[in-house]
Backbone bond lengths (Angstrom), bond angles and torsions (degrees), N, CA, C in turn:
res aa  C-N    CA-C-N  psi(-1)  N-CA   C-N-CA  omega(-1)  CA-C   N-CA-C  phi
1 M - - - 1.465 - - 1.520 109.41 -
2 A 1.284 115.36 127.26 1.461 119.21 178.48 1.517 109.28 -71.69
3 A 1.343 113.96 140.84 1.467 119.06 -179.84 1.513 110.09 -68.41
4 L 1.325 115.01 139.44 1.456 120.13 179.81 1.519 109.71 -96.71
5 T 1.293 115.60 137.21 1.453 120.50 175.68 1.525 109.08 -77.92
6 S 1.308 115.37 172.34 1.462 119.39 -179.88 1.528 111.79 -60.68
7 S 1.330 116.38 -36.70 1.466 119.73 -179.66 1.529 111.31 -69.66
8 T 1.328 116.44 -40.45 1.467 118.83 178.83 1.520 111.15 -70.33
9 R 1.329 117.37 -36.17 1.470 120.17 175.94 1.529 110.91 -62.87
10 E 1.320 114.84 -42.51 1.466 118.82 178.33 1.521 110.90 -63.05
11 A 1.325 117.16 -41.43 1.464 120.99 179.08 1.525 110.87 -64.68
12 F 1.335 116.43 -40.64 1.475 119.55 179.89 1.523 110.92 -67.10
13 T 1.329 116.35 -38.76 1.464 119.44 177.32 1.523 111.19 -60.18
14 E 1.318 116.47 -45.87 1.458 120.13 179.00 1.530 111.29 -65.56
15 A 1.323 116.28 -34.83 1.466 119.74 179.04 1.528 110.55 -66.42
16 V 1.318 116.76 -44.71 1.471 120.53 178.15 1.521 110.56 -61.73
17 R 1.339 116.60 -44.05 1.466 120.57 179.08 1.537 110.67 -61.45
18 A 1.313 117.47 -42.38 1.469 121.01 -179.16 1.522 111.21 -64.70
19 V 1.329 116.87 -40.68 1.468 120.38 179.51 1.523 110.44 -65.59
20 L 1.319 117.33 -46.46 1.468 120.12 -177.46 1.529 112.19 -69.00
21 E 1.327 116.48 -36.28 1.472 118.87 -179.40 1.524 112.41 -69.04
22 T 1.313 117.97 -21.20 1.465 121.03 178.09 1.530 111.79 -103.75
23 W 1.318 116.61 12.52 1.470 121.64 176.84 1.526 107.70 -86.82
24 P 1.334 118.87 110.38 1.469 120.81 -175.22 1.520 114.34 -55.36
25 V 1.323 117.86 -38.13 1.463 120.15 -178.70 1.530 110.71 -61.03
26 L 1.314 116.45 -45.23 1.463 120.09 179.43 1.526 111.26 -69.89
27 Q 1.327 117.33 -37.08 1.470 120.59 176.79 1.524 110.82 -57.24
28 I 1.336 115.20 -48.17 1.466 120.40 -178.32 1.521 110.75 -63.79
29 A 1.339 116.45 -42.09 1.463 120.16 -179.79 1.523 111.28 -62.25
30 V 1.322 117.15 -39.88 1.464 120.95 -179.60 1.527 110.95 -72.86
31 D 1.320 116.48 -48.66 1.467 120.57 -176.51 1.516 112.55 -61.35
32 N 1.323 117.49 -29.52 1.461 121.10 -177.04 1.529 112.99 -105.76
33 G 1.328 115.96 10.16 1.458 119.71 173.01 1.507 115.05 65.58
34 F 1.338 117.37 34.37 1.463 119.05 179.01 1.524 111.64 -63.90
35 G 1.318 116.45 -23.59 1.461 120.34 178.86 1.511 113.07 -98.08
36 G 1.312 116.95 13.31 1.456 120.94 179.72 1.520 111.87 89.77
37 A 1.302 115.36 -163.32 1.464 121.06 -175.72 1.524 112.49 -66.06
38 Y 1.315 117.21 -22.93 1.469 120.95 -177.38 1.531 111.81 -103.64
39 S 1.309 117.27 30.07 1.465 121.04 179.85 1.528 113.05 -58.05
40 P 1.350 119.92 -45.04 1.477 118.98 177.89 1.525 112.90 -60.88
41 Q 1.343 116.06 -39.40 1.459 119.30 179.08 1.531 111.46 -66.56
42 K 1.315 116.11 -36.22 1.460 119.86 178.37 1.533 110.83 -65.97
43 A 1.336 116.38 -38.48 1.467 119.91 178.46 1.525 110.45 -64.36
44 E 1.328 116.99 -39.89 1.462 120.32 177.70 1.529 110.60 -67.63
45 W 1.319 116.20 -38.62 1.471 119.80 177.74 1.526 111.39 -63.77
46 M 1.342 117.06 -32.79 1.459 120.69 178.49 1.524 111.61 -60.74
47 V 1.338 117.15 -32.78 1.469 120.58 177.94 1.524 109.64 -61.68
48 D 1.327 116.50 -47.30 1.466 120.44 179.72 1.527 111.38 -66.80
49 A 1.339 115.97 -40.81 1.461 119.55 -178.33 1.519 111.37 -65.19
50 L 1.335 116.99 -39.96 1.457 120.21 -177.87 1.527 112.18 -69.87
51 Q 1.321 116.38 -44.37 1.459 117.79 179.54 1.529 111.42 -66.82
52 Q 1.335 116.94 -36.65 1.457 120.17 177.33 1.519 111.58 -65.23
53 Y 1.326 115.89 -31.87 1.468 120.81 177.45 1.526 110.24 -61.47
54 F 1.323 116.54 -36.91 1.465 120.45 177.34 1.533 110.90 -71.57
55 Y 1.327 117.08 -38.50 1.464 120.13 -178.78 1.533 111.56 -68.25
56 D 1.335 115.82 -31.84 1.469 119.74 -174.95 1.528 113.33 -88.21
57 N 1.328 117.73 -10.37 1.462 119.68 -175.41 1.531 109.98 -131.40
58 D 1.315 115.62 129.44 1.462 120.89 179.85 1.521 111.04 -85.80
59 D 1.326 115.06 142.85 1.467 121.89 172.04 1.530 112.75 53.06
60 L 1.307 115.50 53.37 1.465 119.90 178.54 1.525 110.86 -67.92
61 E 1.329 115.00 139.25 1.452 120.75 174.00 1.530 109.57 -90.74
62 Q 1.326 115.51 157.06 1.460 119.57 -178.89 1.530 111.52 -59.20
63 E 1.335 116.77 -39.90 1.466 120.38 -179.21 1.524 111.66 -62.16
64 E 1.333 116.69 -34.23 1.462 120.10 178.33 1.521 111.06 -67.18
65 V 1.318 115.89 -39.12 1.463 119.95 178.13 1.527 110.19 -67.73
66 E 1.324 116.14 -38.46 1.471 119.90 176.42 1.516 110.74 -58.89
67 D 1.322 116.70 -47.57 1.466 120.18 -179.62 1.523 111.35 -62.98
68 F 1.326 116.50 -38.94 1.462 120.12 179.80 1.537 110.68 -63.50
69 L 1.322 116.46 -46.43 1.466 120.77 178.49 1.527 111.31 -64.11
70 S 1.317 116.20 -40.73 1.460 120.27 179.53 1.522 111.01 -61.18
71 N 1.324 116.39 -42.57 1.468 120.26 178.96 1.529 111.46 -66.35
72 L 1.326 116.63 -38.59 1.465 119.42 178.19 1.527 111.13 -62.29
73 M 1.316 116.70 -45.54 1.466 120.43 -179.44 1.520 111.32 -65.16
74 D 1.312 116.28 -36.99 1.460 120.18 -179.51 1.524 110.85 -71.01
75 N 1.322 116.66 -45.91 1.461 120.61 -175.72 1.527 113.03 -74.06
76 E 1.340 116.60 -39.55 1.464 119.76 -173.67 1.525 113.60 -92.33
77 F 1.333 117.47 -29.74 1.466 120.63 -175.78 1.529 113.23 -122.55
78 D 1.334 115.84 4.91 1.465 119.93 179.71 1.527 110.72 51.41
79 T 1.331 115.29 42.82 1.464 121.56 -174.90 1.522 110.02 -126.50
80 V 1.324 115.33 129.05 1.460 121.76 175.11 1.525 107.82 -98.76
81 V 1.306 116.92 119.14 1.466 121.77 -177.52 1.520 109.06 -87.94
82 D 1.328 115.92 111.30 1.464 120.02 -179.19 1.531 111.85 -132.48
83 D 1.342 116.33 24.38 1.459 120.06 -178.82 1.526 112.76 -95.91
84 G 1.333 116.75 6.25 1.457 119.86 178.83 1.511 115.03 82.61
85 S 1.331 118.29 7.02 1.468 120.92 -176.84 1.523 113.26 -87.51
86 L 1.326 117.83 -18.50 1.466 120.41 -177.50 1.532 112.74 -57.70
87 P 1.340 119.38 -47.41 1.465 118.86 179.06 1.522 112.81 -59.97
88 Q 1.323 117.83 -37.27 1.458 121.14 -178.96 1.528 110.87 -66.72
89 V 1.332 116.10 -44.92 1.463 120.12 -179.39 1.524 110.30 -65.23
90 A 1.321 116.41 -46.02 1.469 120.30 -179.06 1.528 111.10 -62.76
91 K 1.318 116.05 -42.02 1.468 119.79 -179.98 1.521 111.11 -62.43
92 K 1.321 116.52 -43.45 1.466 119.63 -177.80 1.530 111.60 -66.46
93 V 1.329 117.41 -40.04 1.462 119.68 178.56 1.527 110.64 -65.20
94 C 1.329 115.96 -39.61 1.475 119.52 177.27 1.534 111.15 -62.32
95 E 1.310 115.80 -41.06 1.465 119.93 178.89 1.528 110.64 -64.21
96 M 1.328 116.69 -42.80 1.466 120.05 179.48 1.527 111.12 -62.32
97 F 1.321 115.96 -38.90 1.457 119.19 -179.79 1.531 111.10 -66.76
98 Q 1.313 116.90 -41.86 1.464 120.61 178.47 1.522 111.28 -63.37
99 Q 1.317 116.99 -40.47 1.455 120.41 178.98 1.531 111.28 -65.95
100 C 1.338 116.16 -37.40 1.466 118.94 176.74 1.528 110.29 -66.05
101 Q 1.327 117.02 -39.85 1.462 120.39 177.45 1.531 111.68 -61.00
102 Q 1.330 115.80 -36.32 1.459 121.01 -177.64 1.522 112.37 -85.61
103 G 1.305 116.91 -0.04 1.459 120.12 178.48 1.515 113.99 76.81
104 R 1.322 117.85 17.85 1.472 120.98 -179.91 1.526 109.58 -88.69
105 L 1.312 114.70 60.62 1.457 120.19 -173.92 1.529 112.68 -69.95
106 A 1.326 117.08 -28.38 1.472 119.12 178.85 1.522 110.51 -62.70
107 E 1.321 116.40 -41.07 1.469 120.39 179.26 1.523 110.04 -67.04
108 V 1.317 115.72 -39.82 1.467 119.47 -179.81 1.524 110.25 -63.72
109 R 1.314 116.33 -45.96 1.469 119.34 -178.94 1.531 111.55 -66.73
110 E 1.319 116.97 -33.79 1.467 120.56 176.62 1.529 110.30 -63.53
111 Y 1.311 115.62 -43.18 1.474 119.33 179.29 1.524 110.83 -66.54
112 I 1.333 116.74 -38.22 1.458 120.01 177.63 1.529 110.37 -61.76
113 S 1.328 117.27 -39.91 1.466 121.00 178.23 1.525 111.23 -63.63
114 Q 1.326 116.29 -40.54 1.466 120.12 178.56 1.529 111.02 -62.95
115 L 1.326 116.73 -42.35 1.464 120.56 179.14 1.519 111.16 -67.13
116 A 1.340 116.55 -35.21 1.468 119.86 178.41 1.524 110.88 -63.57
117 L 1.330 116.90 -40.59 1.464 120.66 177.18 1.526 110.66 -64.89
118 K 1.311 115.23 -40.46 1.464 119.59 178.65 1.517 110.94 -64.07
119 N 1.316 116.37 -38.35 1.462 120.62 -178.13 1.526 111.54 -68.20
120 T 1.335 117.05 -37.82 1.462 120.45 179.22 1.522 111.97 -75.09
121 A 1.335 116.97 -20.87 1.473 120.20 -179.59 1.512 112.01 -68.82
122 G 1.320 116.47 -29.53 1.463 118.24 -179.80 1.504 111.22 162.44
123 R 1.336 114.74 144.12 1.452 120.81 179.30 1.511 109.58 -104.79
124 A 1.322 115.57 158.03 1.461 120.53 179.07 1.519 109.69 -65.78
125 K 1.314 115.61 142.65 1.462 121.45 179.52 1.515 109.58 -115.83
126 V 1.318 115.06 152.02 1.458 120.83 175.98 1.514 107.76 -138.12
127 T 1.349 115.57 138.29 1.458 121.47 178.70 1.520 108.77 -107.87
128 P 1.330 118.04 117.63 1.462 119.50 -179.82 1.511 110.87 -61.04
129 M 1.336 115.77 143.54 1.458 120.66 177.78 1.518 109.75 -71.48
130 K 1.323 116.11 137.79 1.453 121.49 179.79 1.511 109.71 -77.03
131 T 1.337 116.00 126.94 1.448 120.57 178.65 1.519 108.78 -85.12
132 P 1.338 118.50 120.87 1.461 120.19 -177.64 1.514 111.76 -66.35
133 T 1.344 115.76 142.71 1.457 120.88 177.19 1.516 109.49 -78.15
134 G 1.332 114.90 173.71 1.466 119.49 -179.94 1.516 111.95 -60.21
135 E 1.359 117.35 -42.51 1.460 120.51 -179.55 1.517 111.15 -64.96
136 E 1.353 117.04 -41.28 1.457 120.23 -179.95 1.523 110.91 -64.83
137 E 1.346 117.27 -37.97 1.456 120.07 178.16 1.514 110.72 -64.53
138 E 1.364 117.27 -41.54 1.456 120.36 178.92 1.519 110.86 -63.51
139 E 1.358 117.23 -41.16 1.459 120.36 179.05 1.520 111.03 -62.94
140 E 1.358 116.75 -42.49 1.454 120.33 179.53 1.517 110.97 -63.49
141 E 1.362 117.34 -41.93 1.457 120.45 178.72 1.520 110.65 -64.26
142 S 1.352 117.38 -40.11 1.457 121.06 179.38 1.526 110.67 -63.48
143 E 1.352 116.45 -42.48 1.466 119.99 179.11 1.516 111.08 -64.71
144 D 1.339 117.04 -39.34 1.459 120.38 178.34 1.519 111.29 -63.56
145 E 1.359 116.69 -42.23 1.450 120.15 -179.88 1.523 110.72 -64.61
146 E 1.361 117.48 -42.86 1.454 120.51 179.27 1.521 110.78 -63.10
147 S 1.343 116.51 -39.89 1.459 120.33 178.65 1.512 111.31 -62.52
148 M 1.356 116.95 -40.58 1.459 120.93 179.53 1.519 110.40 -66.94
149 E 1.346 116.85 -38.22 1.454 119.80 179.02 1.518 110.95 -63.97
150 C 1.341 116.61 -40.87 1.458 119.99 178.82 1.516 110.97 -64.13
151 E 1.330 117.09 -40.78 1.456 120.31 179.09 1.508 111.03 -64.59
152 D 1.354 117.01 -41.85 1.451 120.31 179.12 1.516 111.39 -63.86
153 T 1.342 116.49 -41.70 1.459 120.44 179.47 1.512 110.97 -62.90
154 G 1.329 116.58 -44.75 1.456 120.34 179.27 1.510 111.80 -61.44
155 A 1.325 116.75 -40.77 1.458 120.67 -179.99 1.513 110.40 -65.50
156 G 1.351 117.43 -38.77 1.461 120.62 179.75 1.503 111.86 -64.33
157 L 1.326 118.47 -41.00 1.456 121.13 -179.98 1.519 111.41 -65.28
158 S 1.323 115.78 -42.47 1.458 118.99 -176.57 1.513 111.86 -70.72
159 S 1.353 118.08 -23.19 1.452 120.37 -177.85 1.515 112.50 -87.75
160 Q 1.345 119.30 -10.91 1.449 121.98 -179.53 1.525 110.85 -77.72
161 P 1.356 117.22 151.13 1.467 120.05 176.26 1.516 110.49 -58.81
162 W 1.355 115.13 156.75 1.460 119.73 -177.84 1.505 111.10 -60.80
163 Q 1.336 117.62 -39.70 1.454 120.36 -178.11 1.520 111.17 -63.97
164 Q 1.345 117.60 -38.84 1.454 119.66 -179.50 1.513 111.28 -69.63
165 Q 1.325 116.56 -35.91 1.455 119.26 179.46 1.522 110.79 -65.51
166 N 1.334 118.13 -30.13 1.448 121.95 -176.07 1.521 112.52 -100.85
167 A 1.331 117.99 10.80 1.460 120.23 179.80 1.517 109.56 -69.55
168 S 1.358 116.14 149.59 1.461 120.49 -179.85 1.512 109.67 -71.09
169 A 1.314 115.96 128.59 1.455 119.95 -178.68 1.510 109.15 -159.62
170 T 1.314 115.27 148.86 1.450 121.62 174.79 1.512 107.88 -137.54
171 G 1.311 115.85 157.99 1.451 118.47 178.51 1.501 110.37 -179.02
172 T 1.316 115.30 -177.92 1.452 121.19 178.55 1.514 108.73 -133.43
173 K 1.322 115.45 153.80 1.453 122.32 176.83 1.509 108.14 -138.05
174 E 1.307 115.49 123.69 1.460 120.19 -179.07 1.513 109.23 -84.83
175 E 1.316 115.65 121.99 1.457 121.88 179.81 1.510 110.13 -97.12
176 E 1.363 115.19 168.26 1.451 120.51 177.21 1.529 109.44 -65.67
177 G 1.329 115.41 147.40 1.454 120.94 178.52 1.520 112.90 88.52
178 G 1.359 117.44 10.41 1.457 120.09 177.32 1.508 115.18 87.07
179 W 1.350 117.68 -1.10 1.455 120.41 -179.82 1.523 110.15 -78.86
180 T 1.306 116.12 143.55 1.462 122.01 176.07 1.512 108.28 -122.29
181 V 1.306 116.78 126.21 1.462 122.26 -178.98 1.511 108.64 -102.24
182 V 1.316 116.60 124.94 1.467 122.21 176.22 1.500 107.96 -98.89
183 W 1.338 116.23 127.03 1.459 118.98 -178.12 1.504 109.45 -124.40
184 S 1.321 116.39 151.08 1.455 122.87 -179.17 1.509 109.56 -146.19
185 L 1.322 116.87 132.12 1.451 122.91 177.58 1.526 108.52 -119.38
186 E 1.303 117.68 95.00 1.466 122.87 178.92 1.523 108.61 -93.92
187 P 1.344 118.14 127.92 1.471 120.57 179.70 1.509 111.41 -68.04
188 W 1.344 113.88 151.83 1.463 117.67 -177.75 1.515 111.70 -63.87
189 W 1.347 117.60 -27.48 1.454 117.70 -177.08 1.517 112.53 -72.50
190 C 1.355 118.52 -17.46 1.474 120.27 173.67 1.520 109.97 -65.15
191 A 1.340 114.92 -41.76 1.458 118.63 179.04 1.517 110.60 -64.89
192 V 1.337 117.15 -38.51 1.465 120.19 177.88 1.521 111.02 -64.80
193 Q 1.364 115.99 -40.86 1.461 119.87 178.40 1.513 110.82 -62.96
194 D 1.314 118.31 -40.65 1.468 121.65 177.98 1.517 110.81 -61.82
195 L 1.331 117.77 -42.35 1.452 120.72 178.64 1.524 111.10 -64.61
196 S 1.344 115.60 -36.97 1.462 119.26 178.85 1.515 110.88 -64.71
197 N 1.338 117.15 -42.76 1.478 121.05 178.48 1.521 110.69 -61.67
198 I 1.326 115.98 -40.87 1.474 119.02 179.60 1.520 110.58 -63.54
199 A 1.323 115.45 -40.17 1.464 119.42 -179.45 1.516 111.25 -64.47
200 H 1.350 115.81 -44.02 1.466 119.55 178.22 1.515 111.14 -61.89
201 L 1.310 116.00 -42.14 1.462 119.69 179.95 1.520 110.54 -62.71
202 W 1.311 116.88 -42.41 1.467 120.07 -178.67 1.524 111.32 -66.83
203 L 1.332 116.50 -40.28 1.464 120.21 178.51 1.519 110.88 -66.90
204 G 1.356 117.42 -38.82 1.465 120.56 178.86 1.507 111.36 -62.49
205 Q 1.301 116.50 -42.76 1.453 119.44 179.24 1.531 110.89 -64.68
206 G 1.329 116.41 -34.78 1.466 119.61 179.34 1.510 112.14 -68.06
207 V 1.318 117.65 -39.41 1.473 120.49 179.13 1.504 111.05 -66.80
208 K 1.347 116.50 -41.69 1.472 119.51 178.72 1.520 110.13 -61.11
209 G 1.279 117.37 -41.25 1.465 119.82 -179.39 1.520 110.92 -64.71
210 L 1.362 116.66 -36.38 1.464 120.51 -178.87 1.526 110.55 -66.92
211 K 1.358 116.11 -41.45 1.448 120.53 178.98 1.519 111.85 -64.53
212 S 1.300 116.86 -42.06 1.468 119.88 -178.00 1.515 111.06 -65.46
213 S 1.321 116.99 -31.14 1.458 118.98 -179.87 1.519 111.24 -74.06
214 I 1.350 116.16 -31.04 1.470 119.29 177.57 1.503 109.32 -72.80
C-alpha cells in the first residue's frame, strides 16, 4: 500500500464521510436513534473506523469491506443490512481509496461534491409502524374469526349432495346488532308441483262448464 500524504488522507476522510452520509440505511438508523442517544456520534465514529480499517490492512477486498460495514451496523445500530446496498457502498469506498493512492484527488473531490448535492437534495425517510391498541387487536381477531366461519359455511354447502342443498327448509339466524335474518330454501320442484295443481284446477273447471252447457 502506498503511503498517503496528509492531503490524500484528508481527501479520503471526506470521501468516506460523504459516502456514509448519503447511505440511506445509515441515515435511517441515525435519524430514528437505532444506536441510542449517541447515534450521530456513532455515525461520525464509523468514518474514522472505516478509514483506519483501510490504513491498517493492505490490499483489502470489497467483500472484506462489506463484512466490516455489516458488523459495524449490527454492533452499533442493531441493524441488519439486507437491502443490497452494502456491495455498492463498499465498492465506492474502495474506489475512493485507490484514487487517493494514485493521487487522483481532483476526481475524488468532484465525487464528494456530487454526493454533497445529493445529500442536500433530500434524506431518506422512514415511517414507524403503528402499534395496534388492545381494542384494534380484538376487532381484527373478531373479523378473522367471522371470515373463517364464512369460509367454513361456504365449504359445507358446496360439499353437500345436490338434493340436500335443495331440500325445503326455513329458519332464522340472529345477526349482530339485533338483526334477525329469515331464510328459506324452497326446492324447484315445489314450484312445478304448484303449477301442476293450478293446471288441473283450471282443466277441471273447464270440463264442468262444458257438461253444464250440454
